[in-house]
C-alpha positions in Angstrom: 14.3 -13.3 4.9 11.2 -13.1 2.7 9.1 -11.8 5.5 11.6 -9.1 6.3 11.6 -7.9 2.7 7.8 -7.9 2.6 7.7 -5.7 5.8 10.4 -3.3 4.4 8.6 -3.0 1.0 5.2 -2.6 2.8 6.7 0.2 4.9 8.2 2.0 2.0 5.1 1.7 -0.2 2.8 2.6 2.6 4.8 5.7 3.5 5.1 6.8 -0.1 1.3 6.3 -0.5 0.7 8.5 2.6 3.0 11.1 1.2 1.2 11.2 -2.1 -2.3 11.2 -0.8 -3.4 14.8 -0.1 -4.3 15.8 3.4 -3.6 14.1 6.8 -4.2 10.4 7.1 -5.2 9.0 10.5 -4.3 5.4 9.9 -1.6 4.1 12.3 1.9 3.0 11.1 1.2 -0.7 11.6 -1.8 -0.6 9.4 0.1 1.5 6.8 2.7 -1.3 6.6 0.1 -4.0 6.2 -1.8 -2.1 3.5 1.5 -1.4 1.7 2.3 -5.1 1.8 -1.1 -6.0 0.4 -0.6 -3.3 -2.2 2.7 -4.9 -3.3 1.1 -8.3 -3.6 -1.9 -6.9 -5.6 0.5 -4.8 -7.8 2.5 -7.9 -8.5 -0.6 -9.8 -9.5 -1.7 -7.0 -11.8 1.8 -6.8 -13.4 1.8 -10.5 -13.9 -1.7 -10.3 -15.6 -0.4 -7.4 -17.8 2.7 -9.4 -18.7 5.2 -6.9 -17.3 6.2 -8.7 -14.1 9.7 -9.7 -15.4 11.6 -7.4 -17.7 15.3 -6.9 -18.3 16.6 -4.5 -15.8 14.4 -2.7 -13.2 10.8 -3.7 -13.3 9.4 -0.1 -13.3 5.9 -1.1 -14.4 5.6 -3.6 -11.6 6.7 -0.9 -9.1 4.2 1.6 -10.5 1.4 -1.0 -10.2 2.5 -1.7 -6.6 2.5 2.0 -5.7 -0.9 2.7 -7.2 -2.4 -0.2 -5.3 -0.8 0.9 -2.1 -2.2 4.4 -2.7 -5.7 3.0 -3.2 -5.5 0.7 -0.2 -4.1 3.3 2.2 -6.7 5.8 1.1 -9.5 3.2 1.6 -7.9 2.0 4.8 -7.8 5.6 6.1 -11.5 6.1 5.4 -12.4 2.9 7.1 -10.1 3.6 10.1 -11.6 7.1 10.5 -15.2 5.7 10.2 -14.5 3.1 12.9 -12.7 5.4 15.2 -15.3 8.1 14.8 -18.1 5.8 15.7 -16.2 4.6 18.8 -15.8 8.1 20.1 -19.6 8.8 19.8 -20.5 5.6 21.8 
């Protein structure tokens, strides 16, 4: 069940990140989900280091850290994907 939640959270965070980043992203959905999952893991680690990983009620700061990391990773992943796909088309 943990993997299912990880995929769902990765999908939601990845799609939110794609919606927030200006312009069109060329990264495929499967990579968006993976980058969203990695963003969630990295955001949890940052929240734990900041001491805000477990609060009473909803962990808003943890979610903010997760979303920011997903935005960064989807943006970087899109640039890398475009660079790789662009070089393949020229060859």
